[in-house]
C-alpha positions, 0 to 999 in steps of 0.5 A, spaced: 807 072 082 803 066 079 796 065 081 793 058 082 786 058 079 783 053 085 785 058 090 782 064 087 776 060 086 776 058 093 777 065 096 771 068 091 767 063 094 769 064 101 767 071 100 761 070 097 758 066 103 761 071 108 757 076 104 751 072 104 751 072 111 753 079 112 759 077 115 756 074 121 760 068 124 754 066 128 749 066 121 755 062 117 756 057 123 748 056 123 748 055 116 754 050 116 751 046 122 744 046 118 748 043 112 751 038 116 745 035 119 742 035 112 748 030 110 752 036 106 748 036 100 752 039 094 749 043 088 749 040 081 753 044 076 750 044 069 754 043 063 753 051 062 756 052 069 762 047 068 765 047 061 770 042 062 764 037 063 764 038 055 771 036 054 774 030 051 779 026 055 785 028 051 784 035 052 781 035 059 786 038 065 787 033 070 782 037 075 777 036 070 778 029 070 778 028 077 771 032 078 768 027 073 771 021 077 768 024 083 761 025 080 761 032 080 
């Protein structure tokens, strides 16, 4: 079966978020509400965390190009 890397990453991040809050839906909702009040600030990735930021346009994947275009 084929695995989509974006889906895999989304599932991993979802589990990390839930684990961080001890799988408490109340704690997760409280953090999400606070995040909403702050205007949904996103953490910036460093080039080390995001190796696709270093690639040239000719060898980047479409996802990496979209990421750069969105300013991430």
